[in-house]
C-alpha positions as CSV (number, residue, x, y, z in Angstrom):
1,M,37.0,80.5,35.3
2,I,40.0,82.7,34.4
3,L,43.0,82.7,36.7
4,N,44.0,86.3,37.3
5,E,43.7,87.8,40.8
6,Q,44.2,84.3,42.3
7,V,47.7,84.1,40.9
8,A,50.6,85.1,43.2
9,T,54.3,85.5,42.4
10,V,56.7,83.7,44.7
11,H,60.2,85.2,44.5
12,Q,63.5,83.4,45.2
13,G,64.6,84.2,48.7
14,S,61.1,84.6,50.1
15,S,59.7,82.3,52.8
16,G,57.4,80.6,50.4
17,Y,60.2,79.6,47.9
18,P,61.0,75.9,48.3
19,Q,64.6,75.0,49.1
20,S,64.2,71.9,46.9
21,L,64.2,74.1,43.8
22,L,67.6,75.5,44.7
23,T,68.9,72.1,45.6
24,G,67.6,70.3,42.6
25,L,68.1,73.0,39.9
26,G,71.0,75.0,41.3
27,S,71.7,78.0,39.1
28,G,68.8,76.9,36.9
29,A,66.3,77.5,39.6
30,P,63.7,80.1,38.5
31,V,64.1,83.5,40.1
32,E,60.4,83.5,40.6
33,F,57.4,81.3,39.9
34,W,53.6,81.8,39.9
35,A,51.0,80.0,42.0
36,A,47.3,79.9,42.5
37,G,45.9,78.0,45.4
38,P,47.3,76.7,48.7
39,T,51.0,77.2,48.4
40,Q,51.6,75.6,51.7
41,L,51.3,72.3,49.8
42,L,54.8,72.9,48.5
43,D,56.1,72.2,52.0
44,Q,54.4,68.8,52.2
45,P,55.8,65.4,51.0
46,K,55.0,65.1,47.3
47,T,55.2,62.4,44.6
48,G,56.1,63.5,41.1
49,F,54.1,61.8,38.4
50,F,55.1,61.3,34.8
51,C,53.7,58.8,32.3
52,S,54.0,58.3,28.5
53,S,50.8,58.5,26.5
54,Q,51.2,55.1,24.9
55,C,51.0,52.4,27.6
56,P,50.4,48.7,27.3
57,G,46.9,47.8,28.4
58,S,48.2,45.9,31.4
59,I,50.0,49.0,32.7
60,V,47.0,51.2,32.1
61,L,44.9,49.1,34.5
62,K,47.7,48.8,37.1
63,T,48.3,52.5,36.9
64,F,44.7,53.4,37.5
65,D,44.7,51.0,40.5
66,A,47.9,52.6,41.9
67,I,46.6,56.1,41.5
68,T,43.3,55.2,43.2
69,R,45.2,53.8,46.1
70,L,47.5,56.8,46.4
71,R,44.4,59.0,46.3
72,D,42.6,57.0,49.0
73,E,45.8,57.2,51.1
74,G,45.8,60.9,50.9
75,Q,49.0,61.3,49.0
76,I,49.9,64.5,47.2
77,L,50.9,64.1,43.6
78,I,52.5,66.8,41.5
79,G,52.8,66.7,37.8
80,G,52.0,68.3,34.4
81,F,49.2,65.9,33.8
82,H,49.6,66.6,30.1
83,S,49.6,63.2,28.3
84,V,46.3,61.4,27.9
85,M,47.3,58.9,30.6
86,E,48.3,61.7,33.0
87,W,45.1,63.6,32.5
88,E,43.0,60.4,33.1
89,C,44.9,59.9,36.3
90,L,44.3,63.6,37.3
91,G,40.6,62.9,36.9
92,I,40.9,60.0,39.4
93,L,42.8,62.2,41.8
94,L,40.2,65.0,41.6
95,R,37.5,62.6,42.7
96,G,39.2,62.2,46.1
97,R,39.7,64.5,49.0
98,Q,43.5,64.8,49.0
99,P,45.4,67.8,47.6
100,V,46.9,67.8,44.0
101,I,49.5,70.0,42.5
102,W,49.3,70.8,38.8
103,V,52.2,72.3,36.9
104,P,51.2,73.2,33.3
105,A,53.9,73.8,30.7
106,R,52.8,77.4,30.2
107,S,52.0,80.5,32.2
108,I,49.0,80.4,34.4
109,A,48.3,84.1,34.3
110,G,45.0,84.7,32.6
111,M,44.6,81.0,31.9
112,H,41.1,79.6,31.5
113,M,40.6,76.8,34.0
114,K,38.9,73.7,32.7
115,P,35.5,73.1,34.4
116,E,36.6,69.8,35.9
117,L,39.3,71.5,37.9
118,I,37.1,74.2,39.4
119,P,35.5,72.2,42.3
120,A,38.9,71.0,43.7
121,F,40.3,74.5,43.3
122,D,37.4,76.2,45.0
123,A,37.7,73.6,47.8
124,G,41.3,74.6,48.4
125,R,42.9,71.3,47.5
126,L,44.2,72.1,44.0
127,L,47.4,74.1,43.7
128,I,48.4,75.3,40.3
129,V,52.0,76.3,39.8
130,S,54.1,77.5,36.9
131,P,57.7,78.7,36.5
132,F,56.8,80.5,33.3
133,P,56.1,84.3,33.0
134,P,52.8,85.7,31.6
135,K,54.2,85.9,28.0
136,E,54.4,82.1,27.7
137,K,50.8,81.3,26.9
138,R,51.4,78.3,24.6
139,I,52.8,74.9,25.5
140,T,56.0,74.0,23.7
141,A,58.4,71.1,23.8
142,S,61.1,73.2,25.5
143,L,58.6,74.5,28.1
144,A,57.5,71.0,28.8
145,E,61.1,69.8,29.4
146,A,61.7,72.8,31.8
147,R,58.4,72.0,33.5
148,N,59.5,68.4,34.1
149,R,62.7,69.5,35.6
150,F,60.8,71.9,37.9
151,V,58.4,69.1,39.0
152,G,61.4,66.7,39.4
153,A,63.1,69.2,41.7
154,L,60.0,69.8,43.9
155,A,59.0,66.1,44.2
156,D,60.4,64.0,47.1
157,S,60.0,60.9,45.0
158,I,58.9,60.0,41.5
159,L,56.3,57.6,40.1
160,V,56.6,56.7,36.4
161,P,54.1,54.0,35.5
162,H,55.5,53.8,32.0
163,A,58.0,55.6,29.8
164,A,58.5,54.6,26.2
165,P,62.0,52.9,25.7
166,G,64.4,55.5,24.3
167,G,62.0,58.4,24.9
168,K,62.5,61.6,26.6
169,T,60.6,60.6,29.7
170,A,62.8,57.5,30.2
171,A,65.9,59.6,29.7
172,F,64.7,62.1,32.3
173,C,63.9,59.3,34.8
174,Q,67.4,58.0,34.4
175,K,68.8,61.5,35.1
176,L,66.7,61.8,38.2
177,S,67.7,58.4,39.5
178,A,71.4,59.3,38.9
179,T,71.0,62.3,41.3
180,G,69.7,60.0,44.0
181,K,66.0,60.8,43.6
182,R,63.9,57.7,44.2
183,V,62.1,56.7,41.0
184,Y,59.4,54.1,41.1
185,T,57.5,52.2,38.3
186,I,54.8,49.7,37.9
187,D,55.6,46.0,38.0
188,D,55.2,44.9,34.3
189,P,57.6,43.3,31.7
190,A,57.2,46.5,29.6
191,N,59.0,48.4,32.3
192,E,62.2,46.4,32.4
193,H,64.1,49.2,30.6
194,L,63.2,51.6,33.5
195,I,64.5,49.1,36.1
196,S,67.7,48.8,34.1
197,V,68.3,52.6,34.5
198,G,67.6,52.8,38.2
199,A,63.9,52.7,38.8
200,T,62.4,50.6,41.6
201,L,59.2,48.6,41.5
202,M,56.4,50.3,43.4
203,E,55.6,48.0,46.3
204,P,52.2,47.7,47.9
205,N,51.6,50.4,50.6
206,Y,55.0,51.9,50.0
207,F,53.4,55.3,49.4
208,S,51.4,55.2,52.6
209,T,51.6,58.5,54.5
210,S,54.0,57.2,57.2
211,N,56.4,55.8,54.6
212,T,56.4,58.9,52.5
213,V,57.1,61.2,55.4
214,K,59.7,58.8,56.7
215,S,61.4,58.7,53.3
216,A,61.5,62.5,53.1
217,A,62.8,62.7,56.7
218,N,65.6,60.2,55.9
219,E,66.6,62.2,52.8
220,N,66.8,65.4,54.9
221,A,68.9,63.7,57.5
222,K,71.3,62.5,54.8
223,G,71.6,66.1,53.5
């Protein structure tokens, strides 16, 4: 399946453009972005998802358990799902019934959709979003970093099961935490460095629908 006619452009200033992009990115917010699927999901509470490819075995199992629980609770996760671990987690999410938001680090215009994504897309529970114009057809490191900032701005909270110490993901999480964004991680000794830079341990049932909506409401009240 090739994304073409399904792709719509969302312009800054239009009713479908999320305020969170302007709040989180300021002058760096994209003038427009491209979307295929149910764009109304951008108005719902969302958990951003980032994870390094290399994870200790104990974290891998805990992450799969956490993602399965979030899926079964109907939580909306948003992420690039690019690393091996992230893609594995996307596969778990796609086996549920809840919506998912995928943000690839490239343009989605004319993109060939992988077969495993089509059933969820056809069912109206997969939204594919990109802040990159049609000319950006190849994933690059700089596009991946811009994508991560885009996801971080859209998400109400962030889940990082693991980020390699000293790596870009860990540094990005520290920046998000410094802005007041809630960043959560998995309880494991290998994640002590994330705790030291502001991440909070993911508690059982914290990401239940009521808590996520309550958290988003509290943040809005503070603003």
